[in-house]
C-alpha positions in Angstrom: 197.6 76.0 192.5 199.1 77.3 189.2 199.2 81.0 188.6 196.9 82.7 186.1 199.5 82.9 183.4 200.5 79.3 183.9 196.8 78.2 183.5 196.5 80.3 180.4 199.7 79.0 178.9 198.7 75.4 179.6 195.5 75.8 177.5 195.3 74.9 173.9 193.4 77.8 172.2 191.1 77.0 169.3 192.0 78.5 165.9 190.3 82.0 165.7 188.4 80.8 162.6 186.7 78.2 164.7 185.7 80.8 167.2 184.3 83.1 164.5 182.4 80.2 163.0 180.4 80.0 166.3 179.2 83.5 165.6 178.4 82.7 161.9 181.1 85.2 160.8 182.0 84.4 157.2 185.6 83.7 156.4 186.0 86.9 154.4 184.8 89.0 157.4 187.5 87.7 159.7 190.9 89.4 159.6 193.3 87.1 161.5 196.1 88.4 163.6 198.0 85.2 163.9 196.4 81.9 164.8 194.4 82.8 167.9 193.4 86.5 167.5 191.5 88.5 164.9 189.5 91.5 164.0 186.0 91.4 162.6 185.6 93.5 159.4 183.8 96.6 160.5 181.8 97.1 157.3 180.4 93.6 157.5 179.6 93.8 161.2 177.7 97.1 160.9 175.5 95.7 158.1 174.2 93.0 160.4 171.0 93.8 162.3 170.9 93.8 166.1 169.0 90.7 167.2 165.7 91.5 168.8 166.3 88.4 171.0 169.6 89.9 172.2 169.9 90.8 175.9 172.7 92.7 177.5 174.1 91.8 181.0 176.2 94.5 182.8 178.8 93.2 185.3 179.8 95.7 188.0 181.0 95.5 191.6 181.1 96.9 195.0 183.7 99.6 195.8 187.2 98.1 195.0 189.5 97.0 197.8 193.1 95.8 197.9 191.8 92.2 198.2 190.1 92.4 194.8 186.6 91.5 193.8 187.1 89.6 190.5 184.8 91.6 188.2 186.5 90.7 184.9 186.9 87.1 186.1 183.1 87.1 186.8 182.4 88.5 183.4 184.4 85.8 181.8 183.0 83.1 184.1 179.4 84.2 183.5 179.9 84.1 179.7 181.3 80.6 180.0 178.5 79.6 182.4 175.8 80.8 180.0 177.2 78.6 177.3 177.5 75.8 179.8 173.7 75.9 180.4 173.1 76.0 176.7 172.7 79.7 175.9 174.1 81.6 172.9 176.5 84.0 174.7 179.6 86.1 174.2 181.4 88.6 176.3 182.8 92.2 175.8 185.8 93.4 177.8 188.1 96.4 177.8 191.7 96.2 176.6 194.2 96.4 179.5 196.6 99.4 179.7 200.3 98.8 180.1 200.2 101.3 183.0 198.3 99.0 185.4 199.9 95.9 183.9 203.4 97.1 184.9 202.1 99.1 187.9 199.8 97.9 190.7 197.5 95.4 189.0 199.4 93.1 186.8 197.3 91.3 184.1 193.7 92.2 183.4 192.3 89.4 181.4 190.4 87.5 184.2 191.9 85.0 186.5 192.1 81.3 187.3 190.0 79.2 185.0 187.9 82.2 183.9 190.3 84.0 181.5 190.4 85.4 178.0 193.4 84.2 175.9 196.0 84.6 174.6 196.5 86.3 178.0 200.1 87.6 177.4 199.2 89.2 174.1 196.0 90.8 175.5 197.9 92.3 178.5 200.9 93.5 176.5 200.6 94.9 172.9 197.6 92.9 171.7 196.6 94.0 168.2 198.0 97.5 168.4 194.8 99.5 169.2 196.2 101.4 172.2 199.3 102.2 170.1 197.1 103.7 167.3 195.2 105.8 169.9 198.5 107.1 171.3 199.7 108.0 167.8 196.5 109.7 166.9 196.6 111.8 170.1 200.2 112.8 169.7 199.8 113.6 166.0 197.1 116.2 167.0 199.5 117.5 169.7 202.3 117.8 167.1 199.9 119.6 164.7 199.0 122.1 167.4 202.7 123.1 168.0 203.5 123.0 164.3 200.7 125.4 163.6 201.9 127.8 166.3 205.5 127.5 165.0 204.5 128.4 161.4 202.7 131.7 162.1 199.7 130.7 164.3 197.1 131.9 161.8 194.3 130.7 164.2 195.7 132.8 167.0 196.1 130.0 169.5 197.0 131.3 172.9 200.0 129.1 174.0 198.9 129.6 177.6 195.5 128.1 176.8 196.5 124.9 174.9 194.5 122.1 176.7 195.5 119.2 174.5 198.2 117.0 176.1 200.5 114.3 174.9 200.0 110.7 176.0 202.0 107.6 176.9 200.6 104.2 177.7 202.7 103.9 180.9 202.5 105.2 184.5 205.2 108.0 184.5 204.7 110.7 187.1 207.7 112.6 185.9 205.8 113.5 182.7 202.7 115.0 184.4 204.0 118.6 184.0 206.7 119.4 181.5 208.0 122.2 179.3 208.2 121.7 175.5 210.0 123.4 172.6 213.1 124.3 174.5 216.4 124.9 172.6 216.0 127.8 170.3 213.8 129.3 167.5 213.9 126.2 165.3 212.2 124.1 168.0 209.0 126.2 168.3 207.6 128.3 171.1 208.3 127.1 174.6 205.2 126.4 176.7 204.0 124.3 179.6 202.7 120.9 178.6 202.2 117.5 180.1 201.4 113.9 179.5 198.3 111.8 180.3 198.1 108.0 180.1 196.7 106.8 176.8 193.5 105.5 178.4 192.8 109.0 179.7 192.9 110.6 176.2 189.8 112.0 174.8 190.7 110.0 171.7 190.2 106.8 173.7 186.8 108.0 174.9 185.8 109.0 171.3 187.1 105.6 170.1 184.8 103.8 172.5 181.7 105.9 171.9 181.9 106.2 168.1 179.3 104.1 166.2 181.2 104.0 162.9 184.1 105.6 161.0 182.1 108.7 160.0 181.0 109.2 163.6 184.6 108.8 164.7 185.8 111.4 162.2 183.1 113.9 163.2 183.8 113.5 166.9 187.5 114.0 166.3 186.8 117.2 164.4 184.9 118.6 167.4 187.8 118.2 169.8 188.7 121.5 171.5 192.5 121.7 171.6 192.7 125.1 173.2 191.6 128.7 173.0 192.5 132.0 171.5 193.5 135.0 173.5 189.8 136.1 173.5 188.8 132.6 174.7 187.4 131.4 171.5 187.7 127.6 171.2 190.0 126.1 168.6 189.0 122.7 167.3 190.8 119.8 165.6 188.9 120.5 162.5 190.4 124.0 162.4 193.8 122.3 162.0 192.3 120.0 159.3 193.4 117.1 161.6 190.3 114.8 161.6 191.1 113.0 158.4 194.6 112.0 159.3 193.6 110.9 162.8 190.8 108.8 161.4 193.2 107.2 159.0 195.5 106.2 161.9 192.5 104.7 163.8 190.7 103.1 160.9 191.9 99.5 161.4 191.9 99.8 165.2 188.2 100.6 165.1 187.3 97.0 164.1 186.7 95.0 167.3 189.2 92.3 168.4 187.9 88.7 168.6 189.5 86.3 171.0 188.2 83.4 173.2 188.0 82.3 176.8 189.7 79.2 178.1 186.5 77.4 177.4 186.2 78.7 173.8 183.5 81.3 174.5 183.8 84.2 171.9 185.0 87.5 173.3 185.4 91.0 171.9 188.2 92.9 173.7 188.2 96.4 172.4 188.9 99.9 173.8 189.7 100.7 177.4 189.1 104.2 179.0 189.6 104.3 182.8 186.4 104.6 184.8 187.9 106.9 187.4 188.8 109.6 184.8 186.6 108.7 181.8 183.5 106.5 181.2 185.2 103.1 181.7 183.5 100.9 179.2 184.6 98.8 176.2 183.6 100.2 172.7 180.1 100.8 171.6 181.1 99.1 168.3 182.1 95.9 170.2 179.0 95.9 172.4 176.5 96.6 169.6 178.5 94.2 167.4 178.1 91.4 170.0 174.3 92.1 170.1 174.3 91.4 166.4 176.0 88.0 166.9 174.7 86.5 170.1 171.6 86.3 172.2 173.3 87.1 175.6 176.0 89.7 175.7 178.0 90.0 179.0 179.9 93.2 179.4 181.6 95.0 182.2 182.0 98.6 183.4 185.1 99.8 185.3 185.5 99.9 189.1 182.5 99.9 191.3 178.8 100.5 190.5 179.1 104.2 191.7 181.6 105.0 188.9 181.6 102.4 186.1 177.9 101.5 186.2 176.7 105.1 186.6 178.8 106.1 183.5 177.7 103.0 181.6 174.1 104.1 182.1 174.3 107.9 182.0 176.9 108.1 179.2 177.2 104.9 177.2 173.6 103.8 177.2 172.4 107.4 176.7 174.7 107.9 173.8 174.3 104.6 172.1 170.6 103.9 172.8 171.4 100.8 174.8 169.9 99.2 177.9 171.0 96.3 180.1 168.4 93.7 181.2 170.2 92.9 184.4 173.2 94.0 186.4 175.5 91.5 188.2 177.0 93.1 191.3 180.3 91.3 192.2 181.4 91.1 195.8 183.6 88.9 198.0 183.3 88.1 201.7 186.9 89.4 202.1 186.1 92.7 200.4 183.0 93.2 202.5 185.0 92.6 205.7 187.5 95.2 204.5 184.7 97.7 204.1 183.7 96.7 207.7 187.1 97.9 209.0 189.4 94.7 208.8 193.0 95.2 207.8 194.1 93.5 204.6 196.4 91.0 206.4 193.5 89.8 208.6 190.8 89.2 205.9 191.2 85.4 206.0 190.0 85.1 209.6 186.3 84.8 210.3 184.8 88.1 211.4 181.0 88.3 211.4 180.8 91.7 212.9 183.1 93.2 210.3 181.1 91.4 207.5 177.9 92.8 208.8 179.3 96.3 209.0 180.7 96.1 205.5 177.4 95.1 204.0 176.4 98.8 203.9 178.6 99.1 200.8 176.9 96.3 199.1 173.5 97.6 200.1 174.1 101.1 198.7 175.3 99.7 195.4 172.2 97.4 195.2 169.9 100.4 195.9 171.7 102.6 193.3 171.4 100.0 190.6 167.7 99.2 191.4 166.4 102.7 192.4 168.5 105.1 190.3 169.7 103.1 187.3 166.4 101.3 186.9 168.1 97.9 186.4 167.4 94.6 188.2 170.5 93.6 190.3 171.8 90.1 191.0 174.6 89.7 193.6 177.4 87.3 192.7 179.7 86.3 195.5 183.2 85.4 194.2 183.9 82.6 196.6 187.2 82.0 198.4 188.3 78.9 200.3 188.7 81.2 203.4 185.0 82.0 203.4 183.3 80.2 206.4 179.8 78.7 206.5 178.8 81.3 209.1 180.0 84.2 206.9 178.1 82.8 203.8 175.0 82.3 205.9 175.1 85.9 207.2 175.7 87.2 203.7 172.7 85.2 202.3 170.5 86.4 205.1 171.4 90.1 204.6 171.0 89.8 200.8 167.5 88.3 201.2 166.6 91.2 203.5 167.6 93.6 200.7 165.2 91.8 198.3 167.9 90.8 195.9 168.9 87.4 194.4 172.4 86.2 195.3 174.5 83.4 193.9 177.8 81.8 195.1 180.2 81.4 192.2 183.4 79.5 191.9 184.3 80.2 188.3 187.9 81.1 189.3 188.5 77.5 190.3 185.9 75.7 188.3 185.4 77.7 185.1 181.9 78.1 183.7 180.5 75.2 185.6 181.3 77.1 188.8 179.0 79.9 187.8 176.0 77.9 186.5 173.7 79.0 189.3 174.5 82.6 188.6 174.0 82.0 184.8 170.6 80.5 185.4 169.5 83.5 187.5 170.8 85.9 184.8 169.1 84.0 182.0 165.8 84.0 183.9 166.0 87.8 184.4 166.9 88.4 180.8 164.2 86.1 179.5 161.6 87.9 181.7 162.7 91.2 180.1 160.5 91.9 177.2 162.4 94.9 175.8 165.4 94.6 173.5 168.9 95.8 174.3 168.8 98.5 171.6 165.4 100.1 172.7 167.2 102.6 174.8 167.4 103.0 178.6 164.8 105.2 180.3 166.0 105.6 183.9 168.9 108.0 184.3 170.4 109.7 187.4 169.6 113.1 185.8 167.8 114.4 182.7 169.5 115.9 179.7 167.7 119.2 180.4 169.4 119.7 183.9 172.2 122.1 184.1 175.8 120.8 184.3 176.0 121.7 188.0 172.7 120.1 188.7 173.9 116.9 187.0 177.0 116.8 189.1 174.9 117.4 192.2 172.5 114.6 191.3 175.3 112.0 191.0 177.0 113.3 194.2 173.9 113.2 196.3 171.9 110.3 194.9 174.8 107.9 194.1 177.7 108.9 196.4 175.6 110.0 199.4 177.2 113.4 199.5 175.5 116.3 201.3 176.7 118.9 198.9 179.0 119.8 196.1 181.5 122.7 196.5 183.5 124.4 193.8 185.7 127.5 193.5 184.4 130.6 191.7 186.7 129.7 188.8 185.1 126.2 188.5 181.6 127.7 188.8 182.4 130.3 186.2 183.7 127.6 183.8 180.5 125.6 184.3 178.5 128.7 183.5 180.6 129.4 180.4 180.1 125.9 179.1 176.4 126.2 179.8 176.2 129.5 177.8 178.3 127.9 174.9 175.7 125.2 174.4 177.2 122.3 176.2 174.7 122.1 179.0 172.8 119.1 177.5 175.9 116.9 177.7 176.2 114.2 180.4 178.8 114.7 183.1 181.7 112.3 183.8 183.0 112.6 187.3 186.7 111.8 187.8 187.4 110.7 191.4 188.9 107.9 193.5 187.3 104.5 192.8 187.9 103.3 196.3 185.2 105.1 198.2 181.8 106.7 197.6 183.5 109.9 198.7 186.5 111.6 197.3 188.6 110.3 200.2 190.0 106.9 199.3 190.3 106.0 203.0 186.6 106.3 203.8 185.3 102.7 203.5 181.8 101.3 203.7 179.0 103.7 202.6 179.9 107.2 203.9 177.1 109.8 203.9 177.0 113.5 204.4 180.4 114.2 203.0 181.3 117.1 200.7 182.4 116.6 197.1 184.7 119.4 195.9 185.2 119.9 192.2 188.8 120.8 191.5 188.6 121.3 187.7 186.3 121.1 184.8 187.4 119.7 181.4 185.4 119.8 178.2 185.4 116.7 176.0 183.3 117.8 173.1 184.3 114.9 170.8 183.5 112.3 173.5 180.3 114.2 174.2 180.7 114.8 178.0 182.0 117.3 180.5 184.5 116.0 183.1 184.4 117.1 186.7 187.7 116.3 188.4 187.5 115.8 192.1 190.0 115.1 194.9 193.5 114.1 194.0 192.7 111.8 191.1 195.5 111.7 188.4 195.2 111.4 184.7 198.8 110.3 184.6 199.2 107.7 187.4 202.6 106.9 189.0 204.1 103.5 189.7 204.0 102.0 193.2 207.0 101.5 195.4 207.1 97.8 194.2 205.7 97.8 190.7 204.3 94.6 189.2 207.0 94.9 186.5 209.5 93.5 189.0 207.8 90.1 188.8 207.5 90.0 185.0 210.2 88.1 183.0 210.8 85.9 180.0 212.0 82.4 180.8 212.7 79.9 178.0 210.9 82.1 175.6 207.7 82.4 177.7 206.5 85.4 179.6 206.2 84.8 183.4 204.9 86.7 186.4 202.3 88.6 184.5 199.7 87.7 187.0 
């Protein structure tokens, strides 16, 4: 079987003008980036009305495992399958970060015969959006230190600067650094650090902004630090919002590409779901709802992280609602949650599969009971899956009262997900409310306190028995409540690999304690971040990084996935 990159490179992409024509985008509204990529003019796109016939499909997954679940692959395959059965569909994905591309994950554009292309461009530099976000973030960091150097009229306390620099790379050596060393001319020495670009608040703002004016206003609200008497200092105090908006202006237009089967796809924005809200941009999603009847989009990691933030942050902010949620799982991954070691996942093991089903069941219940969305389970099929394992899976899913489809889009493209597409279309067609009518079933109300919101997610979604926090964290939550930020949603940063904060706890642990390590305010993004466990905003590379397999042979990139 050829590799993902070999499959992608063997394809003959259609000209991007041909893809845009499927969406009735006029020639003057398409801004080509070469032959097979483009951006859609933002002014034109925002002038188009959202279709009342448009329905949004959320693709999420069980808790991630080392064997992989294929969420992005399913998103691509489902989009192709909807077109395969005659529906007017397009997909919306996040842009990959170079950190995971060169680190543990490799490429992130789907897999097999369910990919977006050009795969190499999307996984590497693409159209420059992440570069622009990094430049904007670091311009603000430079303006902070420059202001302090030239007299510090705002009285910024150098010990309380919260704005970090960023780099789109996993580099643990930059987590904690000292800047401005070397003498008077270099500024005032202080502790600093780097986050990865996708963890920047600029990225979160970029993905939640509805237009350029909203982007600029959100940037102006960013709190970069505090004075000695703990008064917040904002980006607008540094007169930074205009320049940052100028840097991001072109990037804010969504990127148009295609799948291997020619299905139109927006790939735009990419905050991590374990440290931010983990969804592609609101502009891309609402733009797709202006151009197609069925919009398939994904949220990062499992349904406890990505889907919860999709509902409680993105849908709440952008007045969106999904008609159905596709929950992706594999027999292999469920056996892993049942206690099987990674190297033994190909062997039939009905006991482990049965034990691992608790993970699937909790996600189904969360989606249905707490998010208020109809779930459909999609099993990403592997050749190692046995008839007995499939039969058990079907039996258990039926007992949960949820529809389930076997999908082979990785091997067979859109045709392999036709059954899933039919189920999804039926659920969407039965939904009488439009995607822009706003969601009405959240895990917590706006009026709840910040701590109560955190407790609601922890107990309802994660199965925790309680939330603990130091007096420093509780005082910070109280301060934010008093300062008027209590109506914001919460964004919990934790490991994606377990319902708990311990990545080693598989299945569906209950009764565990969730400890809040730190609270971060993201005023521009519009949420408060609760950092739990040992989650990092600047990841490190693994012992054997994916970069070791990547090369250029005869002018072509190899080993990307």
